[in-house]
C-alpha positions in Angstrom: 84.2 84.3 84.4 86.9 86.6 84.8 88.0 88.0 88.3 86.5 91.6 87.4 83.2 90.1 86.7 83.2 87.8 89.8 84.4 90.6 91.9 81.6 92.9 90.4 78.7 90.1 91.0 80.1 89.1 94.3 80.2 92.8 95.5 76.5 93.2 94.4 75.8 90.0 96.9 77.7 91.6 99.7 76.3 95.2 99.0 72.7 93.6 99.5 73.5 91.8 102.6 75.1 95.0 104.3 72.1 96.9 103.8 70.1 94.1 105.7 72.8 94.2 108.2 72.7 97.9 108.4 68.9 98.1 109.2 69.6 95.6 112.0 72.3 97.8 113.5 70.0 101.0 113.1 67.6 99.0 115.0 69.5 97.7 117.7 71.4 100.9 118.2 67.9 102.8 118.5 67.0 100.4 121.3 69.7 101.6 123.4 69.3 105.1 122.4 68.1 107.3 119.7 70.8 109.5 120.1 73.3 106.9 118.8 71.7 106.7 115.3 73.6 109.9 113.6 76.8 108.1 114.4 75.8 104.8 113.3 74.5 106.5 110.2 78.1 108.3 109.9 79.6 104.5 110.3 77.1 103.2 107.8 78.1 105.8 105.1 81.7 105.2 105.7 81.0 101.6 104.8 79.7 102.4 101.4 81.7 102.6 98.2 84.7 100.1 98.4 85.3 97.9 95.9 84.4 94.9 98.5 87.3 92.8 97.3 87.7 91.4 101.2 84.2 90.7 101.0 84.4 88.7 97.8 87.5 86.8 98.8 85.8 85.3 101.7 83.3 84.0 99.2 86.1 82.7 96.9 88.0 81.0 99.7 84.7 79.0 100.6 84.3 78.1 96.8 88.1 76.8 96.4 87.5 74.6 99.6 83.7 73.3 98.9 84.1 70.4 96.6 80.6 69.5 96.7 79.8 72.7 95.0 76.6 73.3 97.4 76.3 77.1 97.9 75.8 78.6 101.5 74.2 81.9 101.5 75.6 82.5 104.8 79.0 83.0 103.3 77.9 86.2 102.0 77.2 87.2 105.4 80.5 86.6 106.6 81.9 88.4 103.5 79.7 91.4 104.8 81.3 91.1 108.4 84.9 91.2 106.8 83.8 94.7 105.3 82.5 95.9 108.4 85.7 95.0 109.9 87.7 96.6 107.5 85.6 100.1 107.6 86.3 99.7 111.6 89.9 99.3 111.2 90.3 102.1 108.6 88.5 104.4 110.8 91.4 104.2 113.3 94.1 104.0 110.7 92.7 107.5 109.3 93.0 109.0 112.8 96.8 107.7 112.9 97.3 108.7 109.3 95.4 112.2 109.9 93.7 111.1 106.5 90.9 113.9 105.6 89.5 111.6 102.6 88.6 107.8 102.2 86.7 106.6 99.6 86.2 110.1 98.1 84.3 111.1 101.3 85.4 113.1 104.5 87.0 110.3 106.9 84.5 109.1 110.0 86.5 111.5 112.2 86.3 114.4 109.7 82.8 114.0 109.4 82.4 114.0 113.1 84.1 117.7 113.1 87.6 116.6 113.3 88.4 117.4 117.2 88.8 115.3 120.4 85.3 114.5 120.4 85.3 113.4 116.6 88.3 111.1 117.4 87.1 109.8 120.8 83.7 108.7 118.9 85.4 107.5 115.8 87.8 105.2 118.1 84.5 103.8 119.9 82.7 103.2 116.4 85.7 101.6 115.2 85.6 99.1 118.4 82.1 98.4 117.7 82.7 97.6 114.0 85.1 94.9 115.4 82.7 93.9 118.0 79.9 93.6 115.2 81.7 91.9 112.7 82.7 88.9 115.4 78.9 88.9 116.7 77.7 88.2 112.8 79.9 85.4 112.0 79.1 83.8 115.5 75.5 83.7 114.5 76.0 82.1 111.1 74.5 78.7 110.4 78.0 77.0 109.8 78.8 73.8 111.6 80.0 74.7 115.1 83.6 73.0 114.4 84.1 75.4 111.7 82.8 78.3 112.6 85.1 78.2 116.1 88.0 77.6 113.7 87.1 80.4 111.6 86.8 82.9 114.5 90.0 81.5 115.7 91.3 82.8 112.1 89.3 86.0 112.2 90.8 87.1 115.2 94.5 86.0 114.5 93.8 88.5 111.4 92.7 91.0 113.4 95.7 90.7 115.8 98.2 90.8 113.4 96.9 93.9 111.3 96.7 95.5 114.8 100.4 94.6 115.3 101.5 95.8 112.0 99.8 99.0 112.5 101.7 99.1 115.8 104.6 98.5 113.6 104.1 100.9 110.8 103.6 103.9 113.7 106.4 102.8 115.8 109.5 102.5 113.2 109.3 106.2 111.8 109.0 107.4 115.7 112.1 105.6 116.6 114.0 107.8 113.7 116.3 104.7 112.9 117.5 103.8 109.4 115.0 102.8 107.3 115.0 99.2 106.2 113.3 96.9 103.3 112.8 94.1 105.7 110.5 96.5 107.9 108.5 97.5 105.0 107.8 94.1 103.9 107.1 92.6 107.5 104.5 95.5 107.6 103.3 94.6 104.5 102.7 91.1 105.8 100.9 91.9 108.9 98.9 95.1 108.1 97.8 94.1 104.6 98.1 90.7 103.5 97.0 89.1 106.2 93.7 91.2 106.3 93.2 92.1 102.6 93.7 88.9 100.8 95.1 85.9 103.3 92.6 86.4 106.1 89.4 86.4 103.8 90.8 83.5 101.6 91.2 81.8 104.9 88.2 82.3 106.7 85.9 81.5 103.8 88.0 78.1 103.3 87.8 77.4 107.0 84.2 77.6 107.1 83.9 75.1 104.1 85.6 72.5 106.2 89.1 73.2 104.1 92.0 70.3 104.4 95.2 71.8 106.0 97.0 71.3 102.7 95.1 73.8 101.2 95.2 76.6 103.9 99.0 76.3 103.9 98.6 76.6 100.2 96.0 79.6 100.6 98.2 81.7 103.3 101.3 81.5 101.1 99.8 82.5 97.8 97.9 85.3 100.1 101.0 86.5 102.0 102.8 86.8 98.6 99.8 88.5 96.5 99.1 91.0 99.6 102.8 92.1 99.8 102.4 93.0 95.9 99.1 94.8 96.8 100.4 96.9 99.5 103.6 97.8 97.6 101.1 98.8 94.7 99.2 100.8 97.2 102.0 102.4 98.3 103.1 103.5 94.8 99.3 105.1 94.2 99.5 106.8 97.5 102.2 108.7 95.7 101.9 108.7 92.2 98.0 108.2 91.8 95.5 111.1 91.7 93.0 111.8 94.4 90.0 111.3 92.0 91.3 108.0 91.2 91.9 106.7 94.6 89.5 108.5 96.5 92.1 109.9 99.2 95.1 112.0 99.8 98.0 111.4 97.4 100.1 113.8 100.0 99.6 111.9 103.1 102.2 109.2 102.6 104.8 111.9 102.1 103.7 114.4 104.7 103.4 111.2 107.8 106.8 110.0 106.6 105.3 106.4 105.7 107.7 103.7 105.7 107.7 102.4 102.0 110.2 101.0 99.9 109.9 104.1 97.5 111.5 106.2 100.8 113.9 103.3 101.7 115.1 102.4 98.2 115.5 106.3 97.5 117.5 106.9 100.6 120.0 103.9 99.6 120.5 105.4 96.0 120.2 108.9 96.7 122.9 111.6 96.2 124.0 113.7 99.1 121.9 116.3 97.8 118.9 113.9 97.2 119.4 112.4 100.6 119.1 116.0 102.2 116.0 116.8 100.4 114.5 113.9 101.8 115.6 114.3 105.1 114.1 117.9 105.0 110.8 116.9 103.5 110.0 113.6 103.7 107.6 112.9 107.1 107.2 117.3 107.2 103.4 118.1 107.2 101.7 120.7 105.2 104.1 120.6 102.2 103.3 122.8 98.9 102.8 120.9 96.0 106.5 121.8 94.7 107.9 120.1 97.6 105.9 117.1 97.4 107.0 117.0 93.3 110.6 117.3 94.5 110.3 114.1 96.7 108.4 112.1 93.8 111.2 113.3 91.3 113.8 111.8 93.6 111.6 108.6 93.9 111.6 108.3 90.2 115.6 109.7 89.7 117.0 107.2 92.2 115.0 104.2 90.7 112.6 103.5 93.5 109.7 103.6 91.8 111.1 101.1 89.2 112.3 98.8 91.6 109.3 99.1 94.0 107.3 98.2 90.8 109.8 95.0 89.9 109.7 93.9 93.2 105.8 93.8 93.4 105.7 91.9 90.0 108.1 89.4 91.7 105.8 88.5 94.7 102.9 88.4 92.0 104.8 85.7 90.3 105.8 83.7 93.7 101.9 84.1 94.4 101.2 82.6 90.8 103.5 79.5 91.1 101.4 78.4 93.7 98.3 78.5 92.1 98.4 74.8 91.1 98.8 74.0 95.0 95.7 76.2 95.7 93.4 74.1 93.1 93.4 71.9 90.1 90.3 73.5 88.8 91.0 75.0 85.6 88.3 77.7 86.2 89.8 78.4 89.5 93.1 78.6 88.5 92.3 81.0 85.8 90.3 83.1 88.2 93.2 83.5 90.8 95.7 84.4 88.0 93.6 86.7 86.7 93.1 87.8 90.5 96.7 88.2 90.9 97.0 90.6 87.9 94.1 93.0 88.8 95.4 93.7 92.0 98.7 94.9 90.9 97.7 96.6 88.0 95.0 98.2 89.7 94.8 102.2 89.3 92.5 102.7 92.7 
């Protein structure tokens, strides 16, 4: 089986589990008060439409550590819980980034009206998603020791994601010199840990993984996660809204700290640097101004540099695959996964 087929089949399993969880979520909310239902429905709608990569990787992590080959249907429930956590963290992230679109639809706070009320309720709904995900995992039928260790790992993933988000907001705010090391640190915390490493570790721990595998998975996931984020930053500027389902101007307008900007500022001519300092991080830019920034990213070699560095991180991840598994089928799957995540267009 190739990774895209594995992802497709796993995503279908996770999607079916999510539908069951949505029904339970609505029933619980209705018991508290029927007025909550429209808000829960908006959150459920926001959950729909993702690629379910994280949910699939929870399942893959379990399978990599599960030498017996025994199935455990509750691992799909844990994968679904991770997808709910992702929607929750994105709800907060979209407020921070002032993003109007996510997965080709209005973000939660925009769907609620975009005003102070909408922001307040979106923050609360994001919090509900965090706690709901924890509750789902805690109610699964895994051995108590494995489950407790998994909840610790999941909590650490949540904490590191939040710290990465804080750092991502703080560095542009400080208006200090942009540095590549900060971009990589944020990529490790905000993306690698909750996109690749966290899901893989969660599944492996629930399968009773040995420490050696967990160490290899963490290093593999961290390298691949950084590559994933670099590609995400490239798509966030050079992709299309139709492909990625979100704005392709918001990264420039919010002044996001990426390799594209750090490398451009290092290599820019005085004129190019002045243009970047004038436009990068300024809201409501015209299409012409957005193109000016993109042209500088290309002319300075920042785009090529970002692509090359992403491939380096993928290469480092691939070197670790034999340490993750000596099963040829699993090795092929992990190699294809690495290629898929760096070659994706959305």
